Legacy VTK file of the C-alpha trace (Angstrom):
# vtk DataFile Version 3.0
C-alpha trace
ASCII
DATASET POLYDATA
POINTS 395 float
-7.315 5.278 -7.569
-7.469 5.558 -3.778
-7.562 9.350 -4.001
-10.342 9.200 -6.571
-12.420 6.865 -4.431
-11.828 8.988 -1.343
-12.978 12.107 -3.133
-16.054 10.557 -4.732
-18.441 11.128 -1.795
-17.300 14.764 -1.571
-17.850 15.328 -5.284
-21.255 13.709 -5.126
-22.270 15.698 -2.037
-21.257 18.937 -3.758
-23.077 18.167 -6.996
-26.305 17.126 -5.288
-26.241 20.195 -3.038
-25.720 22.410 -6.100
-28.654 20.775 -7.852
-30.942 21.246 -4.858
-30.323 25.012 -4.633
-30.171 25.717 -8.387
-33.903 26.521 -8.867
-33.598 29.383 -6.400
-30.481 30.939 -7.928
-31.730 30.575 -11.484
-34.879 32.502 -10.558
-32.910 35.231 -8.792
-30.380 35.646 -11.600
-33.053 35.770 -14.298
-35.532 37.908 -12.374
-35.484 40.608 -15.058
-36.335 38.190 -17.875
-38.845 36.207 -15.816
-40.380 39.462 -14.611
-40.987 40.648 -18.153
-42.759 37.378 -18.936
-44.657 36.694 -15.701
-44.879 40.224 -14.217
-42.472 39.453 -11.394
-41.854 42.506 -9.164
-39.245 42.621 -6.361
-42.030 41.948 -3.854
-43.390 38.919 -5.711
-39.840 37.677 -6.298
-39.279 37.894 -2.555
-42.514 35.997 -1.926
-41.500 33.220 -4.318
-38.046 32.868 -2.788
-39.608 32.945 0.679
-41.733 29.916 -0.171
-38.605 27.976 -1.138
-36.934 28.682 2.185
-40.205 28.433 4.080
-40.598 24.809 3.050
-36.929 24.206 3.846
-37.357 25.720 7.310
-40.513 23.757 8.077
-39.123 20.448 6.870
-35.415 20.471 7.801
-35.655 19.212 11.385
-38.102 16.451 10.446
-36.130 15.488 7.348
-32.936 15.358 9.410
-34.522 12.721 11.629
-35.841 10.838 8.587
-32.371 10.775 7.036
-31.027 9.115 10.185
-33.710 6.422 9.798
-33.913 5.974 6.014
-30.205 6.203 5.248
-28.175 8.368 2.905
-28.847 6.560 -0.385
-32.636 6.529 -0.158
-32.651 10.132 1.047
-30.490 11.432 -1.812
-32.437 9.533 -4.480
-35.674 11.085 -3.227
-34.026 14.502 -2.941
-32.873 14.518 -6.568
-36.309 13.416 -7.800
-37.920 16.341 -5.988
-35.270 18.813 -7.184
-35.730 17.725 -10.796
-39.481 18.188 -10.463
-38.926 21.709 -9.133
-36.717 22.717 -12.079
-39.172 21.302 -14.598
-42.042 23.031 -12.823
-40.381 26.449 -12.997
-39.588 25.923 -16.683
-43.264 25.232 -17.362
-44.640 28.013 -15.126
-47.284 30.198 -16.761
-47.822 32.513 -13.801
-46.106 33.746 -10.669
-48.244 31.340 -8.639
-47.024 28.366 -10.670
-43.426 29.531 -10.291
-43.787 29.971 -6.527
-45.301 26.507 -6.101
-42.479 24.937 -8.113
-39.922 26.733 -5.943
-41.722 25.521 -2.822
-41.255 21.941 -4.022
-37.548 22.680 -4.429
-37.449 23.860 -0.835
-38.209 20.314 0.317
-35.194 19.023 -1.612
-33.027 21.698 -0.039
-34.256 20.667 3.399
-33.188 17.058 2.850
-29.900 17.427 1.002
-27.874 19.010 3.816
-28.643 16.412 6.520
-27.937 13.660 3.971
-24.653 15.045 2.683
-23.390 16.123 6.108
-23.976 12.621 7.456
-22.088 11.218 4.476
-19.131 13.601 4.788
-18.893 13.230 8.552
-18.381 9.515 8.048
-15.715 10.169 5.401
-13.604 12.468 7.610
-10.929 9.782 8.040
-10.227 9.885 4.284
-11.064 13.492 3.380
-10.475 16.281 5.968
-13.815 17.458 7.317
-13.009 21.168 7.037
-12.173 20.819 3.354
-15.255 18.651 2.820
-17.598 21.176 4.413
-15.964 24.080 2.599
-16.253 22.397 -0.789
-19.776 21.104 -0.191
-21.007 24.448 1.107
-19.491 26.150 -1.929
-22.400 24.602 -3.823
-24.661 27.676 -3.432
-21.834 29.866 -4.738
-21.341 27.449 -7.632
-25.072 27.530 -8.313
-24.963 31.338 -8.250
-22.010 31.377 -10.640
-23.771 29.076 -13.097
-27.015 31.030 -12.749
-25.187 34.284 -13.450
-23.595 32.818 -16.566
-27.006 31.570 -17.681
-28.226 35.166 -18.108
-26.063 36.157 -21.103
-25.606 32.593 -22.354
-29.199 31.332 -22.225
-31.794 33.814 -20.945
-30.810 36.610 -23.349
-30.424 34.252 -26.319
-32.982 31.430 -26.331
-35.083 32.361 -23.291
-35.032 31.841 -19.536
-37.093 28.639 -19.542
-34.328 26.751 -21.323
-31.899 27.329 -18.470
-34.211 25.453 -16.091
-34.624 22.601 -18.552
-30.856 22.466 -19.029
-30.418 22.162 -15.253
-33.161 19.536 -14.955
-31.370 17.050 -17.234
-28.228 16.486 -15.101
-30.368 16.582 -11.960
-32.445 13.729 -13.375
-29.257 11.766 -14.037
-28.235 12.306 -10.416
-31.242 10.213 -9.370
-29.552 7.158 -10.867
-26.107 8.224 -9.688
-27.377 8.444 -6.112
-28.650 4.884 -6.297
-25.189 3.692 -7.378
-22.751 5.989 -5.559
-24.278 6.923 -2.203
-23.832 4.346 0.593
-26.977 3.420 2.466
-25.215 3.400 5.847
-21.892 5.300 5.908
-19.169 4.188 8.322
-19.141 5.706 11.792
-17.797 9.243 12.033
-14.214 9.635 13.244
-13.214 12.280 15.806
-11.603 15.364 14.262
-10.113 18.593 15.505
-12.187 20.443 18.115
-14.150 23.635 17.707
-17.538 21.952 17.554
-20.657 23.366 19.172
-22.662 20.830 21.164
-25.817 20.911 23.239
-29.345 22.002 22.351
-29.060 25.464 23.894
-26.029 26.583 21.898
-27.285 24.819 18.776
-30.457 26.914 18.856
-28.486 30.161 19.233
-26.216 29.133 16.353
-29.334 28.460 14.268
-30.706 31.933 15.081
-27.387 33.542 14.168
-27.316 31.524 10.969
-30.841 32.744 10.258
-29.804 36.406 10.495
-26.749 35.836 8.331
-28.759 33.689 5.949
-31.377 36.419 5.560
-28.636 38.829 4.493
-26.819 36.394 2.221
-29.877 34.982 0.485
-31.277 38.464 -0.090
-27.979 39.323 -1.756
-28.336 36.433 -4.180
-32.008 37.165 -4.779
-31.897 40.903 -5.470
-28.347 41.628 -6.665
-29.040 41.299 -10.394
-32.395 43.080 -10.354
-30.940 45.955 -8.312
-27.901 46.187 -10.570
-30.033 46.468 -13.692
-32.640 48.796 -12.198
-30.794 50.731 -9.503
-27.041 50.724 -10.057
-26.923 51.519 -13.768
-25.575 48.108 -14.816
-26.698 46.356 -18.008
-28.650 43.121 -17.569
-25.859 40.927 -18.913
-23.224 42.736 -16.846
-25.339 42.373 -13.701
-25.553 38.639 -14.341
-21.792 38.461 -14.841
-21.289 40.408 -11.597
-23.278 37.725 -9.800
-21.184 35.052 -11.518
-17.862 36.662 -10.539
-19.005 37.372 -6.983
-20.295 33.814 -6.640
-16.968 32.515 -7.919
-15.210 34.483 -5.192
-17.689 33.092 -2.687
-16.889 29.589 -3.882
-13.167 30.161 -3.317
-13.858 31.822 0.026
-15.872 28.878 1.332
-13.274 26.352 0.261
-10.456 28.435 1.745
-12.313 28.893 5.026
-12.938 25.161 5.229
-9.282 24.360 4.615
-8.327 26.597 7.538
-10.322 24.276 9.803
-7.982 21.393 8.972
-4.871 23.270 10.094
-3.775 22.333 13.642
-3.306 25.971 14.632
-5.988 27.502 12.443
-8.765 29.724 13.800
-11.884 28.163 15.249
-14.976 27.967 13.027
-17.109 30.396 15.015
-14.546 33.232 15.454
-13.710 33.026 11.751
-17.415 33.185 10.937
-17.733 36.354 13.019
-14.902 38.025 11.102
-16.398 37.094 7.750
-19.814 38.432 8.756
-18.260 41.776 9.698
-16.656 41.942 6.254
-20.049 41.108 4.772
-21.596 44.052 6.589
-19.208 46.371 4.751
-19.913 44.641 1.442
-23.679 45.068 1.732
-23.278 48.774 2.454
-21.074 49.178 -0.638
-23.624 47.419 -2.837
-26.337 49.822 -1.702
-24.483 53.022 -2.602
-25.858 53.002 -6.145
-22.384 53.576 -7.578
-21.483 51.059 -10.277
-17.913 50.481 -9.079
-18.993 50.203 -5.442
-21.776 47.828 -6.514
-19.315 45.437 -8.138
-16.747 45.729 -5.337
-19.387 45.322 -2.652
-20.836 42.258 -4.354
-17.404 40.621 -4.434
-16.711 41.447 -0.771
-20.194 40.434 0.389
-20.038 37.146 -1.497
-16.327 36.353 -1.311
-16.012 37.061 2.424
-19.390 37.906 3.925
-21.113 34.790 2.577
-18.149 32.415 2.922
-18.993 31.211 6.430
-21.746 28.676 5.778
-19.456 25.648 5.756
-17.860 26.780 9.013
-21.135 26.517 10.922
-21.905 23.160 9.324
-18.440 22.044 10.432
-18.984 23.280 13.988
-22.336 21.492 14.272
-21.155 18.211 12.726
-18.039 18.093 14.935
-20.164 18.803 17.984
-22.650 16.026 17.140
-20.644 13.122 15.656
-23.343 10.554 16.444
-26.249 12.636 15.136
-24.893 14.814 12.333
-28.079 14.640 10.249
-30.372 15.589 13.136
-28.141 18.485 14.228
-27.850 19.686 10.637
-31.634 19.687 10.420
-31.807 22.106 13.357
-29.104 24.325 11.847
-30.863 24.337 8.480
-34.108 25.355 10.169
-32.330 28.540 11.238
-30.635 29.062 7.896
-33.826 28.536 5.974
-35.933 30.669 8.305
-33.611 33.556 7.488
-33.825 32.699 3.825
-37.612 32.690 4.165
-38.056 35.931 6.093
-35.223 37.883 4.451
-36.400 37.917 0.818
-40.071 37.961 1.876
-39.778 41.075 4.041
-37.010 42.820 2.133
-38.708 42.346 -1.215
-41.600 44.409 0.112
-39.150 46.892 1.641
-37.494 47.405 -1.738
-40.870 47.772 -3.429
-42.099 50.307 -0.855
-39.074 52.474 -0.024
-36.298 51.438 -2.388
-33.306 49.162 -2.609
-30.980 51.375 -0.552
-32.977 50.619 2.601
-32.862 46.933 1.717
-29.058 46.905 1.618
-28.753 48.794 4.895
-31.047 46.210 6.467
-28.995 43.289 5.154
-25.866 44.940 6.580
-27.537 45.199 9.982
-28.623 41.553 9.830
-25.069 40.498 9.058
-23.797 42.485 12.047
-26.447 41.010 14.375
-25.453 37.523 13.265
-21.826 38.302 14.100
-22.781 39.446 17.604
-24.900 36.348 18.311
-22.211 33.967 17.137
-19.540 35.769 19.126
-21.692 35.201 22.218
-21.901 31.501 21.303
-18.127 31.384 21.009
-17.614 32.937 24.431
-20.093 30.553 26.073
-18.550 27.547 24.310
-15.074 28.578 25.443
-16.340 28.831 29.004
-17.927 25.375 28.790
-14.794 23.984 27.165
-12.838 25.091 30.220
-15.306 23.346 32.523
-15.368 20.195 30.389
-18.963 20.548 29.182
-20.726 21.385 25.922
-17.923 21.092 23.378
-16.943 17.744 21.956
-13.226 17.173 22.211
-11.401 15.277 19.496
LINES 1 396
395 0 1 2 3 4 5 6 7 8 9 10 11 12 13 14 15 16 17 18 19 20 21 22 23 24 25 26 27 28 29 30 31 32 33 34 35 36 37 38 39 40 41 42 43 44 45 46 47 48 49 50 51 52 53 54 55 56 57 58 59 60 61 62 63 64 65 66 67 68 69 70 71 72 73 74 75 76 77 78 79 80 81 82 83 84 85 86 87 88 89 90 91 92 93 94 95 96 97 98 99 100 101 102 103 104 105 106 107 108 109 110 111 112 113 114 115 116 117 118 119 120 121 122 123 124 125 126 127 128 129 130 131 132 133 134 135 136 137 138 139 140 141 142 143 144 145 146 147 148 149 150 151 152 153 154 155 156 157 158 159 160 161 162 163 164 165 166 167 168 169 170 171 172 173 174 175 176 177 178 179 180 181 182 183 184 185 186 187 188 189 190 191 192 193 194 195 196 197 198 199 200 201 202 203 204 205 206 207 208 209 210 211 212 213 214 215 216 217 218 219 220 221 222 223 224 225 226 227 228 229 230 231 232 233 234 235 236 237 238 239 240 241 242 243 244 245 246 247 248 249 250 251 252 253 254 255 256 257 258 259 260 261 262 263 264 265 266 267 268 269 270 271 272 273 274 275 276 277 278 279 280 281 282 283 284 285 286 287 288 289 290 291 292 293 294 295 296 297 298 299 300 301 302 303 304 305 306 307 308 309 310 311 312 313 314 315 316 317 318 319 320 321 322 323 324 325 326 327 328 329 330 331 332 333 334 335 336 337 338 339 340 341 342 343 344 345 346 347 348 349 350 351 352 353 354 355 356 357 358 359 360 361 362 363 364 365 366 367 368 369 370 371 372 373 374 375 376 377 378 379 380 381 382 383 384 385 386 387 388 389 390 391 392 393 394
């Protein structure tokens, strides 16, 4: 019973985070079917996804401060209401404009869920290791991608794409009531954990920029992988959806595994491990863009399973570095993440439309590499400040 109670906040944080990102992944996975119905080109798909992340980027810092004031329970109830409205809005969309507006609403939910859940999990670190918590919680996008990929052959190609959004809206609606019962209004104070955190506004901003570059690459992967597979890599629609599902499953395992490494006394630090994963992601993006079917599948697995497995590590580093203001710091980090998610699909959708998908995948590889360089610089500066006793919170 004690184990079950200890794990309940983690389970709830993961489920609510999955629900908040599900509108985005369902649109990306079913782009072919939605495109046939609403005339959705790669450029317009990129625009729609950009609105989702644009609202997340604009709202995250403010919502992080509001979470600190309003409390976790109120914040998560409101977040699930907004997410449910987004899913229902996409299901009812009769044009690309309607779809984009519904996704924009979902972006607000995505901007609130991470500060709320990070504050909750930071306070639970005495009962559930923080590295594991962040790895599991940040596996939510991979879980959403897996479910969205499975929705292509199971729902979109059988009864129609709209039903997948309605099917996702039902459990999200139930989470509104679950949040009111499960989520504490004021979690206990966070306990100190192993070091490796990044503290201070200067380094936090650089981490956010690095996260933005990596997020632009990773979110473009989730947005365009299925459409490119079906229209550029010679993969059937159902098989492209399954490729996304398998790759997302590997990403889920990768994020959990990376988080567990943070709880080992002699494990690697969160930022150096992130750098290594981003380098692997660079290779994966290049493989996806070759146009070869085998390389497409292998590259998707590498890019997702390794190259997009670092998200929880940066959340861990920021939460550990800001134990008294986890929600506010997460809001800053999510501004960077979401800005990359906004600009990546927006710009690269037009790139794919104008000059082809191969250029898109080369660009995502470059973005992944740039992110690795920026975060390595953060690591070196943090190590220097650690030696002088400034900037990094010690356990």
